[in-house]
C-alpha positions in Angstrom: 5.4 -21.6 21.0 7.7 -19.4 18.9 11.2 -18.4 20.1 12.8 -15.2 19.1 15.7 -16.0 16.8 17.8 -13.3 18.4 17.4 -14.8 21.9 20.9 -16.4 21.9 22.5 -13.0 21.0 20.5 -11.2 23.7 21.4 -13.8 26.3 25.1 -13.3 25.6 24.7 -9.5 25.7 22.9 -9.8 29.0 25.6 -12.1 30.6 27.8 -10.7 33.3 28.6 -7.2 34.5 30.7 -4.6 32.7 34.0 -5.6 34.3 33.4 -9.2 33.2 32.4 -8.1 29.7 35.6 -6.1 29.4 37.6 -9.2 30.1 35.6 -11.4 27.8 35.0 -9.0 24.9 33.9 -10.8 21.6 36.2 -10.4 18.6 33.4 -8.8 16.7 30.1 -7.1 17.8 27.2 -9.5 18.4 24.8 -6.9 17.1 25.0 -4.3 14.4 22.3 -1.6 14.5 21.9 0.3 11.2 20.0 3.5 10.7 19.0 3.3 7.0 17.4 6.7 7.5 16.8 9.2 10.2 13.7 10.5 8.4 10.3 9.6 9.8 6.7 10.2 8.8 5.7 10.5 12.5 6.5 13.5 14.8 6.6 11.7 18.2 7.1 14.0 21.1 9.7 11.8 22.9 11.8 11.3 19.8 14.7 13.7 18.7 13.6 13.2 15.1 10.0 14.1 15.9 10.6 17.0 18.3 13.5 18.3 16.2 16.1 18.1 18.9 18.3 16.3 16.4 20.8 18.8 14.9 22.7 16.5 12.5 21.6 16.3 8.9 18.9 14.0 7.7 19.2 11.6 4.8 19.1 8.0 3.5 21.8 5.4 3.5 23.4 4.9 0.1 23.4 1.4 -1.4 27.2 1.2 -1.4 27.3 1.8 2.3 24.7 -0.8 3.0 26.4 -3.4 0.8 29.7 -2.7 2.5 28.1 -3.4 5.9 26.6 -6.7 4.9 29.8 -7.8 3.1 31.8 -7.1 6.3 29.4 -9.0 8.6 28.3 -12.0 6.5 29.6 -15.3 7.7 29.9 -14.1 11.3 27.4 -14.8 14.1 26.0 -11.3 14.0 22.5 -10.0 14.2 21.6 -7.0 11.9 19.0 -4.7 13.3 17.3 -2.1 11.3 17.0 0.4 14.1 17.7 4.1 14.2 16.2 7.6 14.4 13.9 7.1 11.5 11.3 4.7 10.0 13.3 2.0 8.1 10.5 1.3 5.7 10.7 4.9 4.6 13.9 4.2 2.7 13.3 4.0 -1.0 15.5 0.9 -1.3 14.6 -0.8 1.9 13.1 -3.9 0.3 16.2 -4.3 -1.9 18.4 -3.9 1.3 16.6 -6.6 3.3 16.5 -9.0 0.3 20.2 -8.6 -0.2 20.9 -9.1 3.5 18.8 -12.3 3.7 20.4 -13.7 0.5 23.7 -13.4 2.4 22.3 -15.4 5.3 22.2 -12.5 7.7 20.0 -12.7 10.8 17.7 -9.7 10.6 15.4 -7.6 12.8 13.6 -4.3 12.4 11.7 -1.8 14.5 8.8 -0.1 12.7 5.9 2.3 13.5 3.9 0.0 11.1 2.5 2.9 9.0 4.2 1.8 5.8 3.9 -2.0 6.3 1.6 -3.1 3.4 0.3 -6.6 2.9 2.8 -6.9 -0.1 5.7 -6.1 2.2 4.4 -8.6 4.8 4.3 -11.3 2.3 7.9 -10.5 1.2 9.1 -10.6 4.8 7.6 -14.0 5.3 9.0 -15.3 2.0 12.5 -14.1 2.9 12.2 -15.6 6.3 13.0 -12.3 7.9 13.5 -13.3 11.5 12.1 -10.6 13.8 9.9 -7.5 13.7 9.0 -5.2 16.5 6.0 -2.8 16.3 6.6 0.4 18.3 3.8 1.8 20.2 3.5 4.5 22.8 1.0 4.4 25.6 -1.6 1.6 25.9 -4.8 3.1 24.4 -5.8 5.6 21.7 -5.5 8.6 23.9 -2.1 7.9 25.4 -0.7 6.8 22.0 -1.9 10.0 20.4 -0.4 12.2 23.0 3.1 10.8 22.8 3.1 9.8 19.1 1.5 13.0 18.1 -0.7 11.2 15.6 -3.9 9.1 15.8 -2.7 5.7 14.5 -3.4 3.4 17.5 -6.3 1.4 16.0 -4.8 1.4 12.6 -1.5 -0.1 14.0 -3.4 -2.8 15.8 -5.0 -3.7 12.5 -1.6 -3.8 10.8 -0.3 -6.2 13.4 -3.5 -8.4 13.1 -2.9 -8.5 9.3 0.8 -9.4 9.7 -0.2 -12.2 12.1 -2.7 -13.5 9.6 -0.2 -13.3 6.7 2.5 -15.1 8.6 0.1 -17.9 9.6 1.9 -21.0 10.7 5.3 -20.0 9.4 7.9 -19.7 12.2 9.1 -16.2 11.3 9.0 -13.3 11.6 8.9 -13.4 15.4 6.5 -10.6 16.2 6.9 -8.3 19.1 4.9 -5.3 20.4 6.8 -2.8 22.5 5.4 0.3 24.3 6.3 2.7 27.0 4.1 4.6 29.4 4.1 7.6 31.7 0.9 8.0 33.7 -1.0 4.9 32.6 -2.4 2.6 35.3 -1.4 -1.0 35.8 -4.9 -2.0 34.9 -4.6 -0.1 31.6 -1.3 -1.9 30.9 -2.8 -5.3 31.6 -5.8 -4.7 29.4 -3.5 -3.7 26.6 -1.3 -6.7 27.0 -4.2 -9.1 27.2 -5.7 -7.7 23.9 -2.5 -7.6 21.9 -1.2 -11.0 23.0 -4.0 -12.6 20.9 -2.1 -11.7 17.7 1.6 -11.3 18.5 4.4 -13.4 20.1 5.6 -11.1 22.8 4.5 -7.9 24.4 6.5 -5.6 26.6 5.6 -2.3 28.3 8.3 -0.2 29.9 8.6 3.4 31.0 9.1 6.4 28.7 12.5 8.0 29.3 12.1 11.8 28.8 14.9 12.9 31.0 17.2 13.7 28.0 14.6 16.0 26.4 15.3 19.7 26.9 11.9 21.4 26.3 13.7 24.7 25.5 15.4 23.0 22.5 12.6 21.2 20.9 10.8 22.6 17.9 7.2 22.0 18.5 4.0 23.8 18.3 2.8 25.5 21.5 0.1 22.9 22.2 2.6 20.0 21.5 5.1 21.5 23.9 2.4 21.9 26.6 1.6 18.2 26.2 5.3 17.2 26.4 5.8 19.2 29.6 2.8 17.5 31.1 4.0 14.1 30.2 7.5 14.8 31.6 5.8 15.7 34.9 4.4 12.1 35.1 7.5 10.1 34.1 9.3 8.0 36.6 12.8 8.9 37.8 15.3 6.4 36.6 17.9 7.1 39.3 21.3 5.4 39.2 22.9 4.6 35.9 22.6 0.9 35.0 25.3 -1.4 33.7 25.7 -0.6 30.0 25.8 -3.5 27.5 26.1 -1.1 24.5 29.8 -0.8 24.0 30.6 -4.4 24.8 28.2 -6.1 22.4 27.2 -3.8 19.5 27.9 -1.0 17.2 25.4 1.6 15.7 25.9 2.7 12.1 24.3 6.0 11.0 22.8 6.4 7.6 25.9 8.3 6.3 28.3 5.5 7.4 29.5 7.1 10.6 29.6 4.8 13.6 28.7 5.7 17.1 29.2 3.9 20.4 25.6 4.3 21.5 22.2 3.8 20.0 21.0 6.8 21.9 23.6 9.1 20.3 21.2 11.1 18.1 23.6 14.0 17.7 26.9 12.1 17.2 28.5 12.9 20.5 30.3 9.6 20.7 31.5 9.0 17.2 34.1 6.2 16.6 34.7 6.3 12.9 33.4 6.2 9.4 32.9 3.2 7.1 34.3 5.2 4.3 37.6 5.2 6.1 37.5 2.3 8.5 36.3 -1.3 8.7 33.9 -2.5 11.3 36.8 -4.7 12.8 39.0 -1.6 13.1 36.4 0.5 14.8 35.4 -2.4 17.2 39.0 -2.6 18.4 39.7 1.1 18.4 41.3 2.8 21.4 38.5 5.3 21.6 35.9 2.5 22.1 38.2 0.7 24.6 38.4 3.9 26.6 34.6 4.1 26.7 34.4 0.5 27.8 36.9 1.0 30.6 35.0 4.1 31.8 31.7 2.3 31.8 33.2 -0.8 33.5 34.2 1.6 36.3 30.8 3.2 36.2 32.3 6.6 35.4 29.3 7.8 33.5 30.1 11.4 34.3 33.2 11.2 32.1 31.1 10.4 29.0 29.2 12.8 26.9 26.1 10.7 26.6 24.6 8.5 29.2 21.4 10.1 30.3 19.4 8.4 27.5 20.7 4.8 27.8 18.3 2.8 30.0 16.9 0.2 27.6 18.8 -1.2 24.7 17.9 -4.7 23.6 15.0 -7.0 24.4 13.2 -7.2 27.7 12.4 -10.8 28.5 13.0 -11.0 32.2 14.9 -7.8 31.9 16.1 -6.0 35.0 17.3 -2.5 34.9 20.6 -2.2 33.0 20.3 -5.4 31.0 19.2 -5.7 27.3 15.7 -4.7 26.5 
């Protein structure tokens, strides 16, 4: 049975509550999330990129910025995750980026919608011993996927995952995950989906779609898309109280332009900490601004922060309870 190479990092990130984390802060982030692009070929209704709620500019990370990140984290026990508000495989230099990172001995993960994952890229990921890949779904069948993802790619994505499973063969990595969220789907539908996908992946998790942060008056969608979104919002569960937040105690998120934010959910840069063109990762990690955020979250003072409504799932959900890493 395969083990996720990121398990030890997620275990540390899940350890203790916020007050304990504040007292035992690591000298360097355990995880670095990088957004090589915030451009995506999908127009998912729940995503600020897809529904056009994102107001900051779109673009692609420059090579110099990426190399600077890798050079500052190599040699440290850090996981580099290609995660952001775009499709990482849509970056023109993405394969060059992951090759460089792996040659520096960096532990790597990526989230992908799977649409640009060719067999050639699959072979390269396996040859590079790229550690972890998560396939992002929505819903648990063709209909529910199409509604939220706003594109009919459910069956094609299943085939992509089967092919990746075949290409990997007996090799230990990449560790393959399938992750989805639901609104109205029944427990029976979820179990059917899991039973099917478990045949050709290592781990499956299905959570709940958080649409609370979406202001339907601000999205830029077609009339029929907006009607679908309103309907889906009416079905979503209420998340209730804010959970403990592991974000600011364990990781940093770097945008495509080199700016750094305190939260992976910060799609409009409400909680910026600095800029790699002016600061190092070390400096930002120990900055007074970030320490202030940590103290507020340790005291559960979410109302004093500009952005907390979107943060309900952050890392990897094996045995996850609300407020721990996904």
